[in-house]
N, C-alpha and C positions, 0 to 999 in steps of 0.2 A: 522605488528602491528595487523593483524586480529586475532591472537591468544592472549588470555588474560592471558599471563604468567607473573608471577612476575619477577622482576629483580633478585630475589634470585635463580631462576632456569635458568638463561640465562648466557651463557659463556661470558667472556670478549670480545672475538672477535665478537660473535653474537650481543652483546649489541652495540659495536662500529659500526658495519656494518649496523645494523638495524636503528640506529640513524642517520648515515651518509646518507644513501640512500633515506631517506624520506624527500627529499628537499621540497616537497609540504607542509609538516607540519611545519618544522622549518622556512621556508621562509615566510609562511603565518603568523605565530605567530610573527615573527620579524616585518613584515609590520604593523600588528595590533598594536604592541607596539608603533610604530612611530605615527600611526593614533591617538591612544588614548592620547599620550603625547601632541599632538597639536590639540586636539578636541576643536571646537568652535573658533579656531584661523583663521583669515582671510587669512593669508599667509601660514599657515601650516608649513611644513618642510623647506620652503624657509627662515624662520627665522634663520635656521642654516647657510645658505649662507650669509645672511645680517649681522649677528653678527660676523662671521669670517671675512667678508670683511671689516667691520668697525674696527676691531682689527688690521688687516694688514695695512689698510690705515693710522691709527693713529700711529702705532709703526714704520712703514717703514722709513719715513723721520727722525723721532727722533733718532732711533738707528743708522741709517746711519751717522748722524752727530756726535753722541757720539763716534762711532768707527772709524770715519774718512774714511768711505768706500764710493766708488762711488755708488749712488742710483740705477743706472741701473743694477749694479751687485748684490747689497745687497737685492733689493726688491724681485726678484724671489727666492733668497736664503731664505729669511725670510718667504715668502708665502708658499713655499713647506715645510719648517721646521715646521711652525705652523700647517699646515694641516695634515702632516704625524704624528707629535707628538700627535695631538688630537686623531688620530686613534690608535696609540700605547697605549696612556694612557687609552682610553676608553676600548680597548680590555683587558687590564690587570685588571683595577679596576672593570669593570663589570663582568669579569670572576670570580671574588671572589664571586659574588652573583648569579652565573649561576644556581645553584641548590636551593639556599635559596629562590630566587624569583620565582621558579617553584615548590614550595613545594606542592601546591594543586594538581598538575598533578602527581608528583612522589608518593604521598601517595596513589594514586589509584593503583599503581603497574602495569600499562599497558604500560608505556613508558620507552624506554631505556634512561639512563641518559646522554649519549653522545649527544642526540638530543638537549638538552638544552644548551650545549656549542655552537653548531652550531647556535642555535637561537640567543644567545648573540653576536656571531661574525657577523652574517648577519645583525642584527640591527645596529651595528656599521659601517658595510660596506655601508648601505643605507645612513647613516649620512655622511660618507666620500664622497660618490658620489655627494651629494648636495654641498660639499665644494670644491672639486677638480676642479670644473668648474671655480673657481676664478683664477686658474693658467693660463688659456687661455689668458685673456686680459693682465695679467701681462707679460707673455712671449712675446706677440705681442708688447707691449710697450717697453720692454727691448731689443727687437731685437734678441731674442735667436733663433739660427738656429740649428735644430736637425739633427743628422746623424743616420746611421744605429745602432750605439751603444745605441740609445734610446730604442731599443727593449729589451735591457738587463733588463729593468724595469719589464718585464713579469716574467722571472724566479725569480727575486728578490721578486716580489709580491707573487709568489707561496711559496717561503721560509717564507715570513711573515705570510701567512695563516697557514702553517704547524706549525710554532712556536706559533702562537696565539692559535691554537687548543690545542697544548700540554700544554701551560701555563694555558689555561682555565680549562683543566682537573685537573691539579695539584692544582691550586689555588681554584677551585671549591670544591675539596675534602677537602683540608686543612682548608679553611675558613668555610666550613659547620661544621667541627668538632671543630675548634678553632675560634670563632667569632671575637676575638680581632685582628686576623691577617689582616682582611680587613682594619682596621685603620692603621696598620703598613705599608701595601702595598701602601695605598693612600699617606701617608706621604713620603714614599720612592720615589714614582713616582714624587712628587712635587720637591724633591731634585734632582733627576736625570735629570729633565728638564733643570736645570742650568749647569749640567755636560755634557750635550749633545749639540752639535753645532746647536741649534735651532735658537738662537738669534745672536750668534757670529760665526766668520769665523774660521775654524780649522787651516788654515795656519797662523793665528795670535798667535798661542800658542808658548810659549818658549819651547826649547828642553826638559827641565826637567819636563814639564807638558804633554808631548805627551802620557803618559800612560793613560790619560783620554779617549783617542780614542779607548782603548780596551773595553770600555763600549759597550755592545751588541746593545744598542739602537743607539749609534753613528755609529756603523758599518752598521746597517740596514738602518739608515737614509742616509748614504753615498751610499748604493746600490740603493736606490729608488730616491734620489734627484739628484745625479750627472748626470745620463743619461738624465734626463729631463732638465738639464741646458747645454746640449751640450758637456758634458765631459764623462769620463770613471771612474767608481769606482775603488779603489785600490784593488790589490790582497790581501792585508792584511784584508780588509773588507770581501771579499768573503770567505777566509779561516776561519776567525773568526766566521762568521755566520754559516758556515757549521759545525764547531766544536760545537757551541752552539746548533744547531739544533739536532745533533746526541745525545748530552748529554740530551737535553730536552725530546727527544723521549724515551730514555731509562728510565728516571725518571717517565715520564707520564705513560708509559706502566706498569711499576712495581706497581706504586700506584693505577692505575686504576684496574688492575687485582686483587689486594689484598683487596682494600677497597671499591669498587663500591657498594657492597652489603650492606654496613653499612650506606650508605647515608640516606636512608629513616628513619633509627632509629635516626640519628643525627638531623633531621629537627624538 
C-alpha cells in the first residue's frame, strides 16, 4: 500500500493479495465500525449478546412446545441456529454494500477493493464472537458432551470464510452496479431463513420435502452446528458445500478479474 497506484493499474491477483495481507488495515477499520456503532453506549457491543440472549430465551420454550420437542434438545439447536444464521445473513447482506460503504476510500484510488470485503467480513466476525458465548451456558444446561468430532467445526468454519469472501466479492460488484439487487438479496435471505433448519428440526421433514436440505445455508449450518451438539455432519452436507465453494470461487474469480476496475466509476 506504500505505492499510490490506482486500481486501474493493479492486476486482479495483486489487488486480491494486497487487500488480503493488510490485516492491520481491514481489522482496524472493522473494529472502528463496531466502536462507532455503539458510541456513547454504556454496554457497547455487549448489547449484541444481550439482544440475542433475550431472543433465544423467549423463543426456546415457545417453539419447543409448538414443535413438541424436548427442550434440552431443542434449546441448543435453536441457539446455534440463530447465532450462525445471524452470521450468514450479515455476511451476505453487508457484502452487498462492501464497496458502496467504502466509496470515500475507493475514490482515492490507493486501496485494493478486496480489502473492503475483508473489512465487512471481520466486522461480522466480531459481532459473532460476542454472540457465540451464549452457547456455553446453554450447552452446560443441556448436558451436551463433545467428542473429537467437534474439531470438524474448524474446517467447516474455514469453508464458511472462503464462501463468504467469494459471495462478498460477487455481491459487492453486482450491487455496486445494480443497486436494486441489495433489496432483492435482503428479501431472499428473509425467505431462506424459514427454508433453513434454524427454528425447526430437519428430521421432522416429510420425505417429499427433503430437497429443502440442498439449500447451501442448510448444509453449512449442518457442518457448523452438528459437531457442537455432539454429532457428526452428513456426507451430503460436506459434498454439497464443497461443490458450492468450487462454483462460487470460479464465479468470483471471473467477475473480480473482469469488473474490479469499474467499481470506482459505479460509485
